[in-house]
N, C-alpha and C positions, 0 to 999 in steps of 0.2 A: 370825451369828459372827462377832466382830470379828475385823481380821489382824491375824494376827502378824508383828514386824518384828524381825529380826535387824541389831545394831549392834554394829559393832568398838569395845572399849570402851576400845584404846591406840594405838598408833600404826598399824595395821593388821597383819595374817597372826597375827591371833590364834587363827584355826583355826576361822574361820566357816563354812567349806564343809563339814566335819563335822559340825557341829551343823543346817546345811541338812537336808544329807542326814538325817540321822538323823529330824530331823521332817518331811520330806514323808511318811513313811509314813502320818500323821493331817492332810496339807494337800494340795489338789485343785491350787492353781495356786502359780507362784512366779514374783516379779516382782525383778529387776534395776530398783533408782531411781537409779543414779548410777553418776559414773566411765565407764571403757572395758575397751582394751585391756591396760591397766595394771595390772587386776587378774589374781590369780594363789591362783585354788580349790582346793585339791587334797583329793580324794575317794576314799579308800582301803575297795573296798568286794570283792563277791563276783566282779566282772568283772574287776578290777586296779586299778592307779592310775590315777586320771583327774585330768587339769587344765583348770581352766576357767579363761576369760579375759571374754568378753563375754556368753558363753550363760551361764543361768541355773542353778548346779549342781544342783538337784533333780531335774534332768530323767534321771536313773538308774533314778526310777521310772516303767514303761509310762505307766502313767491319766494324768502329770502335765502339765499345762500351763504352759509358758512365754512368760514374757515379758519384752524389753528395754523401760524402759520410756522415755517422753518426758526424763527428767532425765539418761541417757546420752548421751557424744557415741560414736558408733560409726566405725569403719571396715568399709568393708562387706567390703573383698576379704579381712581378715583373720575376718572373720565369717562368709564361704564356707568358708576354708579350714579352721576351727574346726567347722564344720558337718560337714565331708565327711570330718576327722580321727574325730571322733566318731561318726559313721556309720558309717563304716569298721570299727570297734570294734564294734557291733551296737546301738549308742544311736541307736531307730528314733525322729524327733523330728516324721514326718510326720503333715502337718496339724496340729501340737500347739505350735509353736513360731511366735510373734509379735513382731513389733518397732513400734515405734510410732512412727507419720509423722511424730510431734513432734520427735523426737529426733534429734539434730543428726550431722550426717557430718565424721568426719575424714578428710583425705584427703593424698596424698604431699607437697604442700605445708604443712601441720599441721605433719609429721614432721621435714621440713626445717628451718621455724622451730624447733621445739623444741630441736636440735641445736644451730642455729647462736646461737638467747638465749643456751644451756647453754654455749656455749663462750666466747661474751664474757662470761659473769658471772667467768667466770676463779676466785679464789680464794673466789667469796662464790656460788658454785653451790646452788643447790637440793639436785642430787640426780634430775632429773629421769627419769622411763624411758625418756622418745624415745620415746612413743609418738603424740605428737601432742598429748595431751589437753590440755594448756594453752591453746596455741593456739586450737585448736575451741571452748575454752568463751571465750576471748576475742572472736571470730570472732563466738560466739553472743549475747555480749552488747553489742557494738559493732553488731549488729542488721543485719551482714552476710554468718551461715555459713550454711549451706544445710541445711534438714532430711532426712530419710529420707524425705518426701513427695514428695522430686524425680523417685525412683526408678517415680513412677508416672506422669509425663508423657509424653507421645511422645519419642522418640528426639532427632530432629532437636533437641525444644527442652531435651532433657537435655543432649545436646552444647553447645548452646548457653550454658545456663546454666552447666554448667564451669566452657567455655571462660573466660568472663569472670569469673570468681570464681578462676581461676588466674592469668589474666592483671592481676588487682589487687591479689594476693597479689608476686608476682614484684617488681612495684615498690616492695616492703616491701624483699626481697631485692635489688635493685639498693642502695639506702641500705646496705646490710650489706656491699655490695661480695660477696656470695654468689652462687652460681651461680645461673643461673634453671631453671627447669623447663617444659618444652614443655606448654603449655597442648591441644595441640593433640593430643596422642599420651595427655595424662590424661585429657582428655572421651571420646575414641575408644576407653579401656579401663571408663571409665564404662558407657557405652554397651555396653560387651560382657558386663558382668555384669546389665542392667538388668534380663533376662530370669529370669534366675537369683535376683537377690533380688527383683522388685515380687510375688511370692505371699505371701511374709511379711508386706507393710506396710501395717498397719492403724489404726484407729484404737484406741489401746489403753487410751483412758482409760474410752471408752466402752462398751468390751466387760469391762472389769474393775468397772465399776458392775453392768453385767447381770449377772457372772459371780455378785458378789455378791448379785444379786437374788436369783437360785435357788438360793441357801444355801453356793453352795460356796467352800471355807475357802483362804484365800489365805493366802502368806507374802510378805515382802519381806526379797529377799536385800543388807543392803548391804554396800560394798567399802572397801576400806582401813580407818580408825579416827576413832573422836572427834578423837583428837588431829591429826589432816592435814586435819583439817573447813578450809574456805576463809576461813569467819568463826571459830567456836570455836579452831580448831588455832593450832599454836607459829609463828603466821605471822612468818616471809612462808616456814618452811618447811614448809609446806602442799601439799595436792593441790590442783583449779580446782573442787572440786564439794563439794556440801553431805553430809557422811558420819556425820551426825548425825539425829536423829529428824526435825527438819524437813523436812530432804530426803528421807523415806519420803512427806510430802507431795505435793512439790514436785515429786518426780520421776514420779508415777504418775496424780496427779490425784485420789487419793483421799481423803475429808472424815479431817479429827482424827478426827471421832468413829465413824468406820471402822476407828481402829484398835482391839485388842481388848487387845493386850497387848506391852511390850517386852523383849524379852529382850538383854540386854549379853554380849559375848566377851570374856572374858578370858582370857590365857595366864598359866600359874601364875608366870611371872618375865615380862619385856618385853624387846620389841627394837625395833629401829628400822632402816628402808634410807633409805640418805644421807646428809643434812647433816642439822643442827638439833642443837639442847640437849636431852640426856635423863642428867637429874642422877644419876639411880642405874645407869651405864650402867658396866660391869667389865670391865678387863682380864687376861692373866696367863693362866694355868691353868685360872681360875675361866670365867671368859670364852670360852676356847675350848672348854672343856667344854661348855657350855651350846649352842656354837653344832656341835659336832657330834653330840652324843647328842641334838637337838633339829632336826637337819638344815636349820641357820638359813641358809637358799641361797634368795633369789629364785624361785619359780615363774615368774614373767617375763623377769625379767632375769639370774639366777645371781648376783647380786649378795651378797657374804656380807654376814648383817645383823649389826648389832651390839647387842651382849644387855648384861643390866644383871637387877639384882632385881627381884621386885615394887615397882609405884611406887602406896603406897595415896593420896599426897598427887594423884597424877595421875586415878589411882580413884576417888576422893572428886568430882573434878571431871568425870567421866564418869557419875559416876550422878547427881551433880546435875543437869547439861545436860539427860538423857536418860529422868530419873526412870524409868528398869528396874524393871521388874515383878519379878525373878530374874536370876539370871546364870549362863552357864553356863560353866568355870574348864574349861579344856585342858591339854594335856602335863606332866600332874602326876608322869606317870611320868619325865619327863627331867630329874626333880630328885634320883631317886632314888641313891645316893651319893656325896653330900655331906654331910659333918659336922655340918655349919650351915645351915641357910637363913637368908638374913635378908629381911627388909620394909622398906621405906622408909619411915616412919610420920610423917617431917616435913623440912621442910628447914630449914637456915640461910644467911642472907645477912648478909655483913658480922658474922656473930657472933652475930645474933640468931634466934631463934625463930619458923619460920609455918608452917603450916596450909595456907595458900591457894597453889593453882598460879594463876601466870602466864599469861596468853596469849601477853604480849609476850617473844618469843624470846629478847633479851638480857636480860632483868631472867632469865627461867628458866638462862641460862647462869651464872647468876650463885650459883645456887641449888646449896646442898654437903647432900648426904643426911648423915638420922639415921637411924640403923637400929636394928632390934630382930631379935636372933639368938635363933633357934626350932634345936632341934633336929633335923638331920637324920637319914634312914634308908638302908637299903640294899636293902631287900630291892624285888623287882620288884614293879610294880603291876598289870599289866596282865589280869591272870587276877580281878583283885578283882570282883564284880558290886554289892556291898552296902557303903555306908562301913565297916560296921563289919568285913571283912574286910580294909582298910586298915593299915598300921603307925598304932600310937599316934599317932606322929612326926608320920606324913603326916595323920590325921586332925583333929590341932590346930593344923595347919596349913591347912588348910581353915577350920577354925574360927575361925582368925585373921583369913583374908579376911575372911568372912562377917560377922564385929562390926565389922572395920573399915569396911567398905563400908557396910553399913547394909542390904543386902539378900540377901533366902534366896540362895543357892548350892545349883540344884534339879539339876546337870548337871556332872559331874565325868568328863572324858575320862582313860583311863589308858593310852593305846596309840594309833594311828592308825587300826585298823580299829573297823567300825562298831559289835561286838560289845562292843570293849572300853571302854564305857559304864557307868560308875554313874546312876544316879537317885536322886534324893531326893527325890522331889515323886510323887503322884499325877496330875499334869498330863498326865504322858506313856505313863502305864500301857498307852496305846491302840498306842504306837508301839515295838513291841519286839524287832520283826521287821527 
């Protein structure tokens, strides 16, 4: 059986974790393949509300194996704290959570560098989370980074490697007239967590191929979203990893032919954190209503998200790039109460109509939205379990998105809880618990 890939179809925060949590009832393994502690995946289950950052969000199922893949950049201290916090709440991950020895390490230097660079950009800041993600990926591509396999070395070797790495980065801080960090202190801190980290670190590429060979059902959990992809997003207002389908292969070591189906996750409206253009962004009472009803504040940073109407142009671009087999539509319930709901079906640039989504941020900033208006609805949706139980206007909205995107919408979320879900496909018949 081919692996299932979950991809964010917009600028992140689409509700991927709820879909992952729902699908894990029909999968055995969940793998994060890019990003790091900048992710914030929220799951609401019978055990309560959980926020996942580096650990895969499918691990609330006790028989599921979790893997942090080679495409991630991992803050080992934050990882241990997240593990401790989840364990304290009854999530037992003993001998079922593993970290790729080839994933790169985020150090305190990377976090400091993140903040120094963001401050230096001033008005041109990109809205970094400050988690050290960009600098860690920079070190990776400059071939000067550290991999998690460093924790498999002897303690004296680990100390020397970390100290040398911090000293190298301190020279860069000096060029920015920024304070340097104590290489000796940081190296000692890393040695101090070696015994706790080492049992998690394995060759996950080999493990994944072995698991797939045994018929285990694998789900790959993307973070952020397609429009934040380092290669295909609205550069430079992007993240530093591959959030689209290519990252699922590169960040796990699985082969393209090992992928079985690709599920795109789209929110019923659109949001963005940080800077960068968003043509369908809305302000005023409607924008504030979306933010408050949808709880649109960053799980990782707490920052308010910018809100807008569903952008079909961006959606079609995401579909084209990732080749989704199906779409999961989330937060339909948040639109209840609007007398009119809008869909951005095209752009105008200098008075000329276009249906093309520009990758260049400057070009996107010049795009003005062209809206199609649909009747809204006032009914509460969370009790609906079939499409037929939705108000006619809500059904029409879903059908219009499906028509415009050209991909079946098989999953509709009508609330944060696992059971507040409408299934429109037999694919999910085994995943109803």
